[in-house]
All heavy atoms as atom14 arrays in JSON, in Angstrom:
{
  "sequence": "MIVTRKDNKNVVMISEESYNNLVENIYVMGNKENYDWLMMGKTQLENGQCSTRL",
  "atom14_mask": [
    [1, 1, 1, 1, 1, 1, 1, 1, 0, 0, 0, 0, 0, 0],
    [1, 1, 1, 1, 1, 1, 1, 1, 0, 0, 0, 0, 0, 0],
    [1, 1, 1, 1, 1, 1, 1, 0, 0, 0, 0, 0, 0, 0],
    [1, 1, 1, 1, 1, 1, 1, 0, 0, 0, 0, 0, 0, 0],
    [1, 1, 1, 1, 1, 1, 1, 1, 1, 1, 1, 0, 0, 0],
    [1, 1, 1, 1, 1, 1, 1, 1, 1, 0, 0, 0, 0, 0],
    [1, 1, 1, 1, 1, 1, 1, 1, 0, 0, 0, 0, 0, 0],
    [1, 1, 1, 1, 1, 1, 1, 1, 0, 0, 0, 0, 0, 0],
    [1, 1, 1, 1, 1, 1, 1, 1, 1, 0, 0, 0, 0, 0],
    [1, 1, 1, 1, 1, 1, 1, 1, 0, 0, 0, 0, 0, 0],
    [1, 1, 1, 1, 1, 1, 1, 0, 0, 0, 0, 0, 0, 0],
    [1, 1, 1, 1, 1, 1, 1, 0, 0, 0, 0, 0, 0, 0],
    [1, 1, 1, 1, 1, 1, 1, 1, 0, 0, 0, 0, 0, 0],
    [1, 1, 1, 1, 1, 1, 1, 1, 0, 0, 0, 0, 0, 0],
    [1, 1, 1, 1, 1, 1, 0, 0, 0, 0, 0, 0, 0, 0],
    [1, 1, 1, 1, 1, 1, 1, 1, 1, 0, 0, 0, 0, 0],
    [1, 1, 1, 1, 1, 1, 1, 1, 1, 0, 0, 0, 0, 0],
    [1, 1, 1, 1, 1, 1, 0, 0, 0, 0, 0, 0, 0, 0],
    [1, 1, 1, 1, 1, 1, 1, 1, 1, 1, 1, 1, 0, 0],
    [1, 1, 1, 1, 1, 1, 1, 1, 0, 0, 0, 0, 0, 0],
    [1, 1, 1, 1, 1, 1, 1, 1, 0, 0, 0, 0, 0, 0],
    [1, 1, 1, 1, 1, 1, 1, 1, 0, 0, 0, 0, 0, 0],
    [1, 1, 1, 1, 1, 1, 1, 0, 0, 0, 0, 0, 0, 0],
    [1, 1, 1, 1, 1, 1, 1, 1, 1, 0, 0, 0, 0, 0],
    [1, 1, 1, 1, 1, 1, 1, 1, 0, 0, 0, 0, 0, 0],
    [1, 1, 1, 1, 1, 1, 1, 1, 0, 0, 0, 0, 0, 0],
    [1, 1, 1, 1, 1, 1, 1, 1, 1, 1, 1, 1, 0, 0],
    [1, 1, 1, 1, 1, 1, 1, 0, 0, 0, 0, 0, 0, 0],
    [1, 1, 1, 1, 1, 1, 1, 1, 0, 0, 0, 0, 0, 0],
    [1, 1, 1, 1, 0, 0, 0, 0, 0, 0, 0, 0, 0, 0],
    [1, 1, 1, 1, 1, 1, 1, 1, 0, 0, 0, 0, 0, 0],
    [1, 1, 1, 1, 1, 1, 1, 1, 1, 0, 0, 0, 0, 0],
    [1, 1, 1, 1, 1, 1, 1, 1, 1, 0, 0, 0, 0, 0],
    [1, 1, 1, 1, 1, 1, 1, 1, 0, 0, 0, 0, 0, 0],
    [1, 1, 1, 1, 1, 1, 1, 1, 1, 1, 1, 1, 0, 0],
    [1, 1, 1, 1, 1, 1, 1, 1, 0, 0, 0, 0, 0, 0],
    [1, 1, 1, 1, 1, 1, 1, 1, 1, 1, 1, 1, 1, 1],
    [1, 1, 1, 1, 1, 1, 1, 1, 0, 0, 0, 0, 0, 0],
    [1, 1, 1, 1, 1, 1, 1, 1, 0, 0, 0, 0, 0, 0],
    [1, 1, 1, 1, 1, 1, 1, 1, 0, 0, 0, 0, 0, 0],
    [1, 1, 1, 1, 0, 0, 0, 0, 0, 0, 0, 0, 0, 0],
    [1, 1, 1, 1, 1, 1, 1, 1, 1, 0, 0, 0, 0, 0],
    [1, 1, 1, 1, 1, 1, 1, 0, 0, 0, 0, 0, 0, 0],
    [1, 1, 1, 1, 1, 1, 1, 1, 1, 0, 0, 0, 0, 0],
    [1, 1, 1, 1, 1, 1, 1, 1, 0, 0, 0, 0, 0, 0],
    [1, 1, 1, 1, 1, 1, 1, 1, 1, 0, 0, 0, 0, 0],
    [1, 1, 1, 1, 1, 1, 1, 1, 0, 0, 0, 0, 0, 0],
    [1, 1, 1, 1, 0, 0, 0, 0, 0, 0, 0, 0, 0, 0],
    [1, 1, 1, 1, 1, 1, 1, 1, 1, 0, 0, 0, 0, 0],
    [1, 1, 1, 1, 1, 1, 0, 0, 0, 0, 0, 0, 0, 0],
    [1, 1, 1, 1, 1, 1, 0, 0, 0, 0, 0, 0, 0, 0],
    [1, 1, 1, 1, 1, 1, 1, 0, 0, 0, 0, 0, 0, 0],
    [1, 1, 1, 1, 1, 1, 1, 1, 1, 1, 1, 0, 0, 0],
    [1, 1, 1, 1, 1, 1, 1, 1, 0, 0, 0, 0, 0, 0]
  ],
  "atom14_positions": [
    [[-4.9, -9.78, 14.88], [-5.72, -10.59, 15.74], [-7.15, -10.49, 15.22], [-7.63, -9.42, 14.9], [-5.65, -10.08, 17.18], [-6.6, -10.8, 18.09], [-6.74, -10.08, 19.75], [-5.08, -10.12, 20.31], [0.0, 0.0, 0.0], [0.0, 0.0, 0.0], [0.0, 0.0, 0.0], [0.0, 0.0, 0.0], [0.0, 0.0, 0.0], [0.0, 0.0, 0.0]],
    [[-7.82, -11.61, 15.14], [-9.22, -11.64, 14.72], [-10.07, -11.94, 15.94], [-9.86, -12.95, 16.62], [-9.47, -12.69, 13.63], [-8.62, -12.37, 12.39], [-10.95, -12.76, 13.27], [-8.69, -13.42, 11.31], [0.0, 0.0, 0.0], [0.0, 0.0, 0.0], [0.0, 0.0, 0.0], [0.0, 0.0, 0.0], [0.0, 0.0, 0.0], [0.0, 0.0, 0.0]],
    [[-11.02, -11.06, 16.21], [-11.96, -11.27, 17.3], [-13.23, -11.82, 16.68], [-13.88, -11.16, 15.86], [-12.25, -9.94, 18.05], [-13.26, -10.18, 19.16], [-10.97, -9.33, 18.59], [0.0, 0.0, 0.0], [0.0, 0.0, 0.0], [0.0, 0.0, 0.0], [0.0, 0.0, 0.0], [0.0, 0.0, 0.0], [0.0, 0.0, 0.0], [0.0, 0.0, 0.0]],
    [[-13.57, -13.04, 17.04], [-14.74, -13.7, 16.49], [-15.98, -13.28, 17.25], [-16.01, -13.32, 18.48], [-14.58, -15.23, 16.56], [-13.34, -15.58, 15.92], [-15.72, -15.95, 15.89], [0.0, 0.0, 0.0], [0.0, 0.0, 0.0], [0.0, 0.0, 0.0], [0.0, 0.0, 0.0], [0.0, 0.0, 0.0], [0.0, 0.0, 0.0], [0.0, 0.0, 0.0]],
    [[-17.0, -12.87, 16.49], [-18.25, -12.41, 17.1], [-19.42, -13.15, 16.45], [-19.28, -13.79, 15.43], [-18.39, -10.91, 16.91], [-17.27, -10.15, 17.6], [-17.25, -8.68, 17.29], [-18.58, -8.08, 17.32], [-18.82, -6.81, 17.04], [-17.83, -6.02, 16.71], [-20.03, -6.32, 17.09], [0.0, 0.0, 0.0], [0.0, 0.0, 0.0], [0.0, 0.0, 0.0]],
    [[-20.57, -12.98, 17.07], [-21.78, -13.62, 16.54], [-22.15, -13.04, 15.17], [-21.77, -11.92, 14.84], [-22.95, -13.41, 17.49], [-22.86, -14.21, 18.78], [-24.18, -14.25, 19.48], [-24.35, -13.05, 20.4], [-25.59, -13.09, 21.16], [0.0, 0.0, 0.0], [0.0, 0.0, 0.0], [0.0, 0.0, 0.0], [0.0, 0.0, 0.0], [0.0, 0.0, 0.0]],
    [[-22.92, -13.8, 14.44], [-23.46, -13.38, 13.14], [-22.38, -12.96, 12.14], [-22.6, -12.07, 11.32], [-24.48, -12.24, 13.33], [-25.66, -12.66, 14.18], [-26.08, -13.83, 14.09], [-26.16, -11.81, 14.96], [0.0, 0.0, 0.0], [0.0, 0.0, 0.0], [0.0, 0.0, 0.0], [0.0, 0.0, 0.0], [0.0, 0.0, 0.0], [0.0, 0.0, 0.0]],
    [[-21.22, -13.58, 12.25], [-20.12, -13.32, 11.31], [-19.74, -11.84, 11.25], [-19.42, -11.3, 10.2], [-20.46, -13.85, 9.91], [-19.21, -14.07, 9.08], [-18.14, -14.33, 9.61], [-19.35, -13.96, 7.78], [0.0, 0.0, 0.0], [0.0, 0.0, 0.0], [0.0, 0.0, 0.0], [0.0, 0.0, 0.0], [0.0, 0.0, 0.0], [0.0, 0.0, 0.0]],
    [[-19.77, -11.15, 12.36], [-19.39, -9.74, 12.45], [-18.04, -9.64, 13.17], [-17.9, -8.92, 14.16], [-20.47, -8.95, 13.17], [-21.79, -8.96, 12.42], [-22.73, -7.93, 12.95], [-24.06, -8.03, 12.25], [-24.23, -7.1, 11.19], [0.0, 0.0, 0.0], [0.0, 0.0, 0.0], [0.0, 0.0, 0.0], [0.0, 0.0, 0.0], [0.0, 0.0, 0.0]],
    [[-17.07, -10.38, 12.64], [-15.74, -10.43, 13.24], [-15.04, -9.07, 13.14], [-15.37, -8.25, 12.29], [-14.89, -11.49, 12.57], [-15.47, -12.88, 12.75], [-16.36, -13.09, 13.57], [-14.99, -13.82, 11.98], [0.0, 0.0, 0.0], [0.0, 0.0, 0.0], [0.0, 0.0, 0.0], [0.0, 0.0, 0.0], [0.0, 0.0, 0.0], [0.0, 0.0, 0.0]],
    [[-14.07, -8.87, 14.0], [-13.28, -7.65, 14.03], [-11.81, -8.04, 13.9], [-11.36, -9.0, 14.51], [-13.5, -6.9, 15.37], [-12.62, -5.67, 15.45], [-14.96, -6.53, 15.55], [0.0, 0.0, 0.0], [0.0, 0.0, 0.0], [0.0, 0.0, 0.0], [0.0, 0.0, 0.0], [0.0, 0.0, 0.0], [0.0, 0.0, 0.0], [0.0, 0.0, 0.0]],
    [[-11.07, -7.28, 13.1], [-9.64, -7.52, 12.93], [-8.89, -6.39, 13.62], [-9.16, -5.22, 13.39], [-9.26, -7.57, 11.44], [-7.76, -7.74, 11.27], [-10.0, -8.7, 10.74], [0.0, 0.0, 0.0], [0.0, 0.0, 0.0], [0.0, 0.0, 0.0], [0.0, 0.0, 0.0], [0.0, 0.0, 0.0], [0.0, 0.0, 0.0], [0.0, 0.0, 0.0]],
    [[-7.94, -6.75, 14.46], [-7.11, -5.77, 15.14], [-5.7, -5.86, 14.57], [-5.12, -6.95, 14.5], [-7.08, -6.03, 16.65], [-8.43, -5.82, 17.3], [-8.44, -6.21, 19.06], [-7.19, -5.13, 19.69], [0.0, 0.0, 0.0], [0.0, 0.0, 0.0], [0.0, 0.0, 0.0], [0.0, 0.0, 0.0], [0.0, 0.0, 0.0], [0.0, 0.0, 0.0]],
    [[-5.15, -4.71, 14.13], [-3.79, -4.66, 13.6], [-3.05, -3.51, 14.27], [-3.67, -2.62, 14.87], [-3.78, -4.49, 12.06], [-4.5, -3.2, 11.64], [-4.39, -5.69, 11.37], [-4.42, -2.91, 10.15], [0.0, 0.0, 0.0], [0.0, 0.0, 0.0], [0.0, 0.0, 0.0], [0.0, 0.0, 0.0], [0.0, 0.0, 0.0], [0.0, 0.0, 0.0]],
    [[-1.75, -3.5, 14.12], [-0.96, -2.42, 14.71], [-1.27, -1.11, 14.0], [-1.71, -1.09, 12.84], [0.53, -2.74, 14.6], [0.93, -2.64, 13.25], [0.0, 0.0, 0.0], [0.0, 0.0, 0.0], [0.0, 0.0, 0.0], [0.0, 0.0, 0.0], [0.0, 0.0, 0.0], [0.0, 0.0, 0.0], [0.0, 0.0, 0.0], [0.0, 0.0, 0.0]],
    [[-0.98, -0.01, 14.67], [-1.19, 1.31, 14.05], [-0.3, 1.46, 12.82], [-0.72, 2.01, 11.8], [-0.89, 2.41, 15.06], [-1.16, 3.8, 14.51], [-0.94, 4.89, 15.54], [-0.34, 4.64, 16.6], [-1.36, 6.03, 15.26], [0.0, 0.0, 0.0], [0.0, 0.0, 0.0], [0.0, 0.0, 0.0], [0.0, 0.0, 0.0], [0.0, 0.0, 0.0]],
    [[0.92, 0.95, 12.9], [1.83, 1.03, 11.76], [1.26, 0.28, 10.55], [1.29, 0.79, 9.43], [3.19, 0.44, 12.15], [4.22, 0.48, 11.04], [5.55, -0.15, 11.43], [5.7, -0.62, 12.57], [6.45, -0.14, 10.58], [0.0, 0.0, 0.0], [0.0, 0.0, 0.0], [0.0, 0.0, 0.0], [0.0, 0.0, 0.0], [0.0, 0.0, 0.0]],
    [[0.72, -0.91, 10.77], [0.12, -1.68, 9.68], [-1.1, -0.96, 9.12], [-1.32, -0.92, 7.9], [-0.28, -3.07, 10.16], [0.86, -3.83, 10.47], [0.0, 0.0, 0.0], [0.0, 0.0, 0.0], [0.0, 0.0, 0.0], [0.0, 0.0, 0.0], [0.0, 0.0, 0.0], [0.0, 0.0, 0.0], [0.0, 0.0, 0.0], [0.0, 0.0, 0.0]],
    [[-1.9, -0.38, 9.99], [-3.08, 0.36, 9.56], [-2.68, 1.55, 8.7], [-3.25, 1.77, 7.62], [-3.88, 0.84, 10.78], [-5.01, 1.77, 10.41], [-6.2, 1.28, 9.87], [-4.88, 3.15, 10.57], [-7.22, 2.14, 9.51], [-5.89, 4.01, 10.21], [-7.06, 3.5, 9.68], [-8.07, 4.36, 9.32], [0.0, 0.0, 0.0], [0.0, 0.0, 0.0]],
    [[-1.69, 2.33, 9.15], [-1.24, 3.5, 8.38], [-0.7, 3.09, 7.03], [-0.95, 3.76, 6.02], [-0.21, 4.28, 9.18], [-0.8, 4.99, 10.36], [-2.0, 5.28, 10.41], [0.01, 5.27, 11.36], [0.0, 0.0, 0.0], [0.0, 0.0, 0.0], [0.0, 0.0, 0.0], [0.0, 0.0, 0.0], [0.0, 0.0, 0.0], [0.0, 0.0, 0.0]],
    [[0.03, 1.98, 6.97], [0.56, 1.46, 5.71], [-0.59, 1.07, 4.78], [-0.57, 1.37, 3.59], [1.47, 0.26, 6.0], [2.22, -0.2, 4.78], [1.94, 0.19, 3.66], [3.2, -1.05, 4.99], [0.0, 0.0, 0.0], [0.0, 0.0, 0.0], [0.0, 0.0, 0.0], [0.0, 0.0, 0.0], [0.0, 0.0, 0.0], [0.0, 0.0, 0.0]],
    [[-1.59, 0.41, 5.32], [-2.75, 0.0, 4.54], [-3.48, 1.2, 3.96], [-3.82, 1.23, 2.77], [-3.7, -0.83, 5.41], [-4.98, -1.34, 4.78], [-4.69, -2.29, 3.63], [-5.83, -2.02, 5.83], [0.0, 0.0, 0.0], [0.0, 0.0, 0.0], [0.0, 0.0, 0.0], [0.0, 0.0, 0.0], [0.0, 0.0, 0.0], [0.0, 0.0, 0.0]],
    [[-3.71, 2.22, 4.78], [-4.41, 3.43, 4.32], [-3.61, 4.12, 3.23], [-4.17, 4.57, 2.22], [-4.68, 4.38, 5.51], [-5.16, 5.74, 5.04], [-5.7, 3.76, 6.46], [0.0, 0.0, 0.0], [0.0, 0.0, 0.0], [0.0, 0.0, 0.0], [0.0, 0.0, 0.0], [0.0, 0.0, 0.0], [0.0, 0.0, 0.0], [0.0, 0.0, 0.0]],
    [[-2.29, 4.21, 3.39], [-1.45, 4.84, 2.38], [-1.51, 4.06, 1.06], [-1.61, 4.65, -0.02], [-0.02, 4.94, 2.87], [0.9, 5.63, 1.88], [2.32, 5.78, 2.38], [2.64, 5.36, 3.51], [3.14, 6.32, 1.62], [0.0, 0.0, 0.0], [0.0, 0.0, 0.0], [0.0, 0.0, 0.0], [0.0, 0.0, 0.0], [0.0, 0.0, 0.0]],
    [[-1.45, 2.73, 1.14], [-1.53, 1.91, -0.07], [-2.87, 2.07, -0.77], [-2.93, 2.13, -2.0], [-1.27, 0.45, 0.26], [0.2, 0.17, 0.51], [1.06, 0.83, -0.03], [0.47, -0.8, 1.36], [0.0, 0.0, 0.0], [0.0, 0.0, 0.0], [0.0, 0.0, 0.0], [0.0, 0.0, 0.0], [0.0, 0.0, 0.0], [0.0, 0.0, 0.0]],
    [[-3.93, 2.14, -0.01], [-5.27, 2.34, -0.6], [-5.31, 3.68, -1.33], [-5.83, 3.78, -2.44], [-6.36, 2.26, 0.49], [-6.5, 0.81, 0.97], [-7.69, 2.79, -0.04], [-7.37, 0.65, 2.2], [0.0, 0.0, 0.0], [0.0, 0.0, 0.0], [0.0, 0.0, 0.0], [0.0, 0.0, 0.0], [0.0, 0.0, 0.0], [0.0, 0.0, 0.0]],
    [[-4.73, 4.71, -0.72], [-4.72, 6.03, -1.35], [-3.92, 6.01, -2.65], [-4.38, 6.46, -3.69], [-4.13, 7.08, -0.4], [-3.94, 8.41, -1.06], [-5.02, 9.25, -1.3], [-2.68, 8.82, -1.48], [-4.84, 10.47, -1.94], [-2.49, 10.04, -2.11], [-3.58, 10.86, -2.34], [-3.41, 12.06, -2.97], [0.0, 0.0, 0.0], [0.0, 0.0, 0.0]],
    [[-2.71, 5.45, -2.59], [-1.84, 5.45, -3.78], [-2.46, 4.61, -4.89], [-2.52, 5.03, -6.04], [-0.43, 4.93, -3.42], [0.4, 4.67, -4.67], [0.28, 5.93, -2.51], [0.0, 0.0, 0.0], [0.0, 0.0, 0.0], [0.0, 0.0, 0.0], [0.0, 0.0, 0.0], [0.0, 0.0, 0.0], [0.0, 0.0, 0.0], [0.0, 0.0, 0.0]],
    [[-2.92, 3.44, -4.55], [-3.47, 2.54, -5.58], [-4.86, 2.97, -6.05], [-5.3, 2.59, -7.13], [-3.52, 1.1, -5.05], [-2.17, 0.53, -4.73], [-1.08, 0.6, -6.15], [0.31, -0.3, -5.54], [0.0, 0.0, 0.0], [0.0, 0.0, 0.0], [0.0, 0.0, 0.0], [0.0, 0.0, 0.0], [0.0, 0.0, 0.0], [0.0, 0.0, 0.0]],
    [[-5.54, 3.78, -5.25], [-6.89, 4.21, -5.6], [-6.91, 5.44, -6.49], [-7.96, 5.83, -6.99], [0.0, 0.0, 0.0], [0.0, 0.0, 0.0], [0.0, 0.0, 0.0], [0.0, 0.0, 0.0], [0.0, 0.0, 0.0], [0.0, 0.0, 0.0], [0.0, 0.0, 0.0], [0.0, 0.0, 0.0], [0.0, 0.0, 0.0], [0.0, 0.0, 0.0]],
    [[-5.76, 6.05, -6.71], [-5.68, 7.24, -7.54], [-4.88, 6.86, -8.78], [-3.68, 6.58, -8.7], [-4.99, 8.36, -6.75], [-4.84, 9.64, -7.55], [-4.28, 9.63, -8.63], [-5.34, 10.72, -6.99], [0.0, 0.0, 0.0], [0.0, 0.0, 0.0], [0.0, 0.0, 0.0], [0.0, 0.0, 0.0], [0.0, 0.0, 0.0], [0.0, 0.0, 0.0]],
    [[-5.52, 6.86, -9.95], [-4.87, 6.39, -11.17], [-3.6, 7.14, -11.49], [-2.6, 6.54, -11.88], [-5.83, 6.48, -12.36], [-5.2, 6.0, -13.65], [-6.18, 5.54, -14.66], [-5.59, 5.15, -15.98], [-4.32, 4.47, -16.0], [0.0, 0.0, 0.0], [0.0, 0.0, 0.0], [0.0, 0.0, 0.0], [0.0, 0.0, 0.0], [0.0, 0.0, 0.0]],
    [[-3.58, 8.44, -11.28], [-2.38, 9.23, -11.55], [-1.21, 8.8, -10.66], [-0.09, 8.62, -11.13], [-2.69, 10.71, -11.32], [-1.79, 11.66, -12.07], [-2.3, 13.08, -11.97], [-3.35, 13.38, -12.55], [-1.62, 13.87, -11.29], [0.0, 0.0, 0.0], [0.0, 0.0, 0.0], [0.0, 0.0, 0.0], [0.0, 0.0, 0.0], [0.0, 0.0, 0.0]],
    [[-1.48, 8.62, -9.37], [-0.44, 8.15, -8.45], [0.03, 6.75, -8.81], [1.22, 6.46, -8.8], [-0.94, 8.15, -7.01], [-1.01, 9.53, -6.41], [-0.35, 10.45, -6.86], [-1.81, 9.66, -5.38], [0.0, 0.0, 0.0], [0.0, 0.0, 0.0], [0.0, 0.0, 0.0], [0.0, 0.0, 0.0], [0.0, 0.0, 0.0], [0.0, 0.0, 0.0]],
    [[-0.91, 5.89, -9.13], [-0.59, 4.5, -9.49], [0.29, 4.45, -10.73], [1.3, 3.76, -10.76], [-1.88, 3.7, -9.7], [-1.62, 2.27, -10.1], [-1.28, 1.32, -9.16], [-1.7, 1.88, -11.44], [-1.03, 0.0, -9.52], [-1.44, 0.58, -11.81], [-1.11, -0.36, -10.85], [-0.85, -1.66, -11.23], [0.0, 0.0, 0.0], [0.0, 0.0, 0.0]],
    [[-0.1, 5.22, -11.76], [0.68, 5.24, -13.0], [2.1, 5.75, -12.75], [3.06, 5.2, -13.29], [-0.01, 6.1, -14.06], [-1.29, 5.48, -14.58], [-1.51, 4.26, -14.37], [-2.09, 6.21, -15.21], [0.0, 0.0, 0.0], [0.0, 0.0, 0.0], [0.0, 0.0, 0.0], [0.0, 0.0, 0.0], [0.0, 0.0, 0.0], [0.0, 0.0, 0.0]],
    [[2.23, 6.8, -11.93], [3.54, 7.37, -11.61], [4.4, 6.33, -10.89], [5.58, 6.16, -11.18], [3.34, 8.62, -10.75], [4.62, 9.25, -10.3], [5.44, 10.05, -11.04], [5.21, 9.13, -9.0], [6.52, 10.44, -10.27], [6.4, 9.89, -9.02], [4.85, 8.47, -7.84], [7.23, 9.99, -7.91], [5.68, 8.58, -6.74], [6.85, 9.33, -6.79]],
    [[3.8, 5.61, -9.94], [4.51, 4.59, -9.2], [4.96, 3.45, -10.11], [6.1, 2.98, -10.04], [3.62, 4.05, -8.07], [4.22, 3.02, -7.13], [5.39, 3.62, -6.36], [3.17, 2.51, -6.16], [0.0, 0.0, 0.0], [0.0, 0.0, 0.0], [0.0, 0.0, 0.0], [0.0, 0.0, 0.0], [0.0, 0.0, 0.0], [0.0, 0.0, 0.0]],
    [[4.08, 3.0, -10.99], [4.42, 1.91, -11.9], [5.5, 2.32, -12.9], [6.37, 1.53, -13.26], [3.17, 1.42, -12.65], [2.16, 0.7, -11.76], [2.85, -0.78, -10.95], [3.03, -0.23, -9.27], [0.0, 0.0, 0.0], [0.0, 0.0, 0.0], [0.0, 0.0, 0.0], [0.0, 0.0, 0.0], [0.0, 0.0, 0.0], [0.0, 0.0, 0.0]],
    [[5.48, 3.59, -13.34], [6.51, 4.09, -14.25], [7.87, 4.06, -13.54], [8.87, 3.62, -14.11], [6.19, 5.52, -14.7], [7.21, 6.07, -15.69], [6.81, 7.73, -16.29], [6.97, 8.68, -14.77], [0.0, 0.0, 0.0], [0.0, 0.0, 0.0], [0.0, 0.0, 0.0], [0.0, 0.0, 0.0], [0.0, 0.0, 0.0], [0.0, 0.0, 0.0]],
    [[7.91, 4.49, -12.29], [9.15, 4.46, -11.52], [9.64, 3.04, -11.31], [10.85, 2.76, -11.39], [0.0, 0.0, 0.0], [0.0, 0.0, 0.0], [0.0, 0.0, 0.0], [0.0, 0.0, 0.0], [0.0, 0.0, 0.0], [0.0, 0.0, 0.0], [0.0, 0.0, 0.0], [0.0, 0.0, 0.0], [0.0, 0.0, 0.0], [0.0, 0.0, 0.0]],
    [[8.72, 2.13, -11.04], [9.08, 0.71, -10.85], [9.7, 0.15, -12.12], [10.73, -0.54, -12.08], [7.84, -0.08, -10.46], [8.07, -1.56, -10.25], [6.77, -2.24, -9.83], [6.95, -3.71, -9.64], [6.87, -4.46, -10.89], [0.0, 0.0, 0.0], [0.0, 0.0, 0.0], [0.0, 0.0, 0.0], [0.0, 0.0, 0.0], [0.0, 0.0, 0.0]],
    [[9.1, 0.46, -13.27], [9.61, -0.01, -14.56], [11.0, 0.55, -14.83], [11.9, -0.17, -15.27], [8.64, 0.37, -15.69], [7.38, -0.24, -15.44], [9.16, -0.08, -17.05], [0.0, 0.0, 0.0], [0.0, 0.0, 0.0], [0.0, 0.0, 0.0], [0.0, 0.0, 0.0], [0.0, 0.0, 0.0], [0.0, 0.0, 0.0], [0.0, 0.0, 0.0]],
    [[11.18, 1.84, -14.56], [12.48, 2.47, -14.76], [13.55, 1.81, -13.88], [14.67, 1.56, -14.32], [12.42, 3.96, -14.47], [11.64, 4.74, -15.52], [11.43, 6.19, -15.14], [11.63, 6.58, -13.99], [11.03, 6.99, -16.11], [0.0, 0.0, 0.0], [0.0, 0.0, 0.0], [0.0, 0.0, 0.0], [0.0, 0.0, 0.0], [0.0, 0.0, 0.0]],
    [[13.2, 1.53, -12.64], [14.13, 0.88, -11.72], [14.51, -0.51, -12.22], [15.68, -0.89, -12.25], [13.51, 0.79, -10.32], [14.36, 0.15, -9.24], [15.64, 0.96, -9.02], [13.57, 0.02, -7.96], [0.0, 0.0, 0.0], [0.0, 0.0, 0.0], [0.0, 0.0, 0.0], [0.0, 0.0, 0.0], [0.0, 0.0, 0.0], [0.0, 0.0, 0.0]],
    [[13.51, -1.27, -12.65], [13.75, -2.63, -13.14], [14.61, -2.63, -14.4], [15.36, -3.58, -14.65], [12.42, -3.34, -13.41], [11.65, -3.66, -12.16], [10.24, -4.15, -12.42], [9.72, -3.98, -13.54], [9.65, -4.69, -11.47], [0.0, 0.0, 0.0], [0.0, 0.0, 0.0], [0.0, 0.0, 0.0], [0.0, 0.0, 0.0], [0.0, 0.0, 0.0]],
    [[14.51, -1.57, -15.22], [15.27, -1.49, -16.47], [16.6, -0.77, -16.3], [17.28, -0.49, -17.28], [14.44, -0.77, -17.54], [13.24, -1.59, -17.97], [13.26, -2.82, -17.92], [12.19, -0.93, -18.39], [0.0, 0.0, 0.0], [0.0, 0.0, 0.0], [0.0, 0.0, 0.0], [0.0, 0.0, 0.0], [0.0, 0.0, 0.0], [0.0, 0.0, 0.0]],
    [[16.96, -0.44, -15.05], [18.23, 0.22, -14.8], [18.26, 1.66, -15.28], [19.33, 2.2, -15.55], [0.0, 0.0, 0.0], [0.0, 0.0, 0.0], [0.0, 0.0, 0.0], [0.0, 0.0, 0.0], [0.0, 0.0, 0.0], [0.0, 0.0, 0.0], [0.0, 0.0, 0.0], [0.0, 0.0, 0.0], [0.0, 0.0, 0.0], [0.0, 0.0, 0.0]],
    [[17.11, 2.29, -15.41], [17.03, 3.66, -15.92], [16.91, 4.69, -14.78], [16.14, 5.62, -14.87], [15.81, 3.81, -16.84], [15.84, 2.88, -18.02], [14.52, 2.86, -18.76], [13.46, 2.9, -18.15], [14.57, 2.8, -20.06], [0.0, 0.0, 0.0], [0.0, 0.0, 0.0], [0.0, 0.0, 0.0], [0.0, 0.0, 0.0], [0.0, 0.0, 0.0]],
    [[17.68, 4.5, -13.73], [17.62, 5.44, -12.63], [19.03, 5.71, -12.13], [19.96, 4.98, -12.4], [16.76, 4.89, -11.49], [17.33, 3.33, -10.84], [0.0, 0.0, 0.0], [0.0, 0.0, 0.0], [0.0, 0.0, 0.0], [0.0, 0.0, 0.0], [0.0, 0.0, 0.0], [0.0, 0.0, 0.0], [0.0, 0.0, 0.0], [0.0, 0.0, 0.0]],
    [[19.17, 6.81, -11.42], [20.47, 7.16, -10.85], [20.26, 7.68, -9.44], [19.16, 8.06, -9.06], [21.17, 8.22, -11.7], [20.41, 9.4, -11.72], [0.0, 0.0, 0.0], [0.0, 0.0, 0.0], [0.0, 0.0, 0.0], [0.0, 0.0, 0.0], [0.0, 0.0, 0.0], [0.0, 0.0, 0.0], [0.0, 0.0, 0.0], [0.0, 0.0, 0.0]],
    [[21.34, 7.69, -8.67], [21.29, 8.14, -7.29], [22.12, 9.4, -7.17], [23.23, 9.48, -7.7], [21.86, 7.07, -6.36], [21.42, 5.8, -6.76], [21.41, 7.31, -4.95], [0.0, 0.0, 0.0], [0.0, 0.0, 0.0], [0.0, 0.0, 0.0], [0.0, 0.0, 0.0], [0.0, 0.0, 0.0], [0.0, 0.0, 0.0], [0.0, 0.0, 0.0]],
    [[21.58, 10.36, -6.45], [22.34, 11.59, -6.18], [22.68, 11.63, -4.71], [21.85, 11.4, -3.86], [21.52, 12.82, -6.54], [21.24, 12.94, -8.01], [20.53, 14.22, -8.28], [20.06, 14.19, -9.65], [19.32, 15.14, -10.19], [18.97, 16.18, -9.47], [18.94, 15.07, -11.43], [0.0, 0.0, 0.0], [0.0, 0.0, 0.0], [0.0, 0.0, 0.0]],
    [[23.91, 11.96, -4.42], [24.35, 12.07, -3.04], [24.59, 13.5, -2.67], [24.87, 14.34, -3.41], [25.61, 11.25, -2.8], [25.47, 9.76, -3.05], [26.83, 9.09, -2.94], [24.5, 9.15, -2.06], [0.0, 0.0, 0.0], [0.0, 0.0, 0.0], [0.0, 0.0, 0.0], [0.0, 0.0, 0.0], [0.0, 0.0, 0.0], [0.0, 0.0, 0.0]]
  ]
}
């Protein structure tokens, strides 16, 4: 929800779940080591280079 205010000082209201997801994404993407690790895992998954343990 966007609350419109004077002087273009609008406020955005989102659910707590969405906020927590956003903060986590900022943390992961803002740290090069975490980002690189995540992208390596994504590439391995896309190339079928992963296995599942039960």
